[in-house]
C-alpha positions as CSV (number, residue, x, y, z in Angstrom):
1,I,-1.3,-12.0,-6.5
2,A,1.1,-15.0,-6.2
3,V,3.4,-15.0,-3.3
4,S,6.1,-17.3,-2.1
5,N,6.3,-15.9,1.5
6,M,2.8,-14.8,2.8
7,A,4.1,-13.1,5.9
8,R,6.5,-11.1,4.1
9,A,4.0,-10.2,1.3
10,K,1.2,-9.3,3.8
11,K,3.4,-7.0,5.8
12,F,4.7,-5.4,2.5
13,Y,1.2,-4.6,1.2
14,E,-0.1,-3.4,4.7
15,D,2.9,-1.2,5.1
16,L,2.8,0.2,1.7
17,L,-0.9,0.8,1.2
18,G,-1.8,1.4,4.9
19,F,-4.6,-1.2,5.5
20,E,-5.0,-4.4,7.3
21,M,-5.4,-7.6,5.2
22,K,-7.7,-10.6,6.3
23,P,-6.2,-14.2,6.2
24,E,-8.7,-16.7,4.9
25,P,-8.5,-20.4,6.1
26,M,-7.7,-22.7,3.1
27,E,-7.2,-26.4,2.7
28,G,-4.7,-28.4,0.7
29,G,-1.5,-26.5,1.4
30,F,-2.9,-23.1,0.1
31,E,-2.6,-19.7,2.0
32,M,-4.9,-16.7,1.1
33,V,-5.0,-13.2,2.6
34,W,-7.7,-10.8,1.3
35,F,-7.3,-7.2,0.3
36,P,-10.0,-5.0,2.0
37,A,-13.2,-5.0,0.0
38,D,-17.0,-4.4,0.2
39,L,-18.1,-7.7,-1.0
40,S,-21.8,-6.5,-1.2
41,A,-20.8,-3.7,-3.7
42,K,-19.5,-3.8,-7.3
43,G,-15.9,-4.2,-7.7
44,I,-13.1,-6.6,-8.0
45,P,-11.9,-8.0,-4.6
46,G,-8.5,-9.5,-4.6
47,A,-6.1,-11.6,-2.5
48,L,-2.5,-12.7,-2.0
49,M,-2.2,-16.4,-2.9
50,K,0.5,-19.0,-1.9
51,G,0.4,-22.7,-3.1
52,T,0.9,-25.1,-6.0
53,G,0.2,-23.1,-9.2
54,Y,0.9,-19.8,-7.8
55,T,4.4,-18.5,-9.0
56,P,5.3,-14.9,-8.2
57,G,7.3,-13.1,-10.9
58,P,7.4,-9.9,-13.1
59,T,5.6,-11.5,-16.2
60,G,2.1,-12.1,-14.7
61,T,-1.0,-9.8,-14.6
62,V,-0.3,-6.2,-13.5
63,V,-2.7,-5.2,-10.7
64,Y,-3.4,-1.3,-10.4
65,F,-3.9,0.0,-6.9
66,T,-5.7,3.3,-6.4
67,C,-3.1,5.6,-4.8
68,P,-3.8,9.2,-4.0
69,D,-0.1,10.0,-3.2
70,I,2.1,8.3,-5.8
71,D,5.2,10.1,-4.7
72,G,4.9,9.4,-1.1
73,T,4.0,5.7,-2.0
74,L,6.9,5.4,-4.2
75,A,9.2,6.6,-1.5
76,K,7.6,4.1,1.0
77,A,8.0,1.3,-1.5
78,Q,11.7,1.9,-1.9
79,E,12.0,2.0,1.9
80,L,10.4,-1.3,1.9
81,G,13.0,-2.7,-0.6
82,S,10.9,-2.3,-3.7
83,K,12.2,-1.3,-7.1
84,V,10.7,1.4,-9.2
85,C,10.1,-0.2,-12.7
86,L,8.3,2.7,-14.3
87,P,8.8,6.2,-12.6
88,K,5.6,8.3,-12.2
89,K,4.1,9.1,-15.6
90,D,1.2,11.3,-16.6
91,I,-1.4,9.4,-18.7
92,G,-3.4,12.2,-19.8
93,Q,-7.1,12.3,-18.7
94,Y,-6.6,9.1,-17.0
95,G,-4.2,10.5,-14.3
96,T,-0.8,9.3,-13.2
97,I,0.6,5.9,-12.9
98,A,3.9,4.3,-11.7
99,W,5.0,0.6,-11.5
100,I,7.0,-1.1,-8.7
101,S,8.1,-4.6,-7.8
102,D,6.6,-6.1,-4.7
103,S,8.3,-8.1,-1.9
104,E,7.8,-11.2,-4.1
105,G,9.1,-9.9,-7.4
106,N,5.6,-9.2,-8.8
107,L,5.1,-6.2,-10.9
108,I,2.3,-3.9,-9.5
109,A,0.9,-0.5,-10.5
110,L,0.0,2.6,-8.5
111,H,-2.6,4.9,-10.1
112,R,-4.1,8.2,-9.2
113,A,-7.0,9.6,-11.2
114,K,-7.1,13.2,-12.2
């Protein structure tokens, strides 16, 4: 996820989702902070990225975060200055989603399975 202010974005995601993120040393003017992941298991680990070629905004890829309490997380997001872009919506057998903006203006999604 592209960011323009790494400290602000790291704090936003840690406060919103309740986990600690790990900075990764980078060269060439890049900054990276990893989301928690089990790198020995299947899955898709991710990171916040800052540097040339990483431009935050609402038109990029929408990342879906597993979220057991969408209502509480939406309230927390608004406390952190986030905008609700798609209110909580039932998506049938797949559960519930909502879209918000992050601290950098990216569009992200919250998802709760049924």
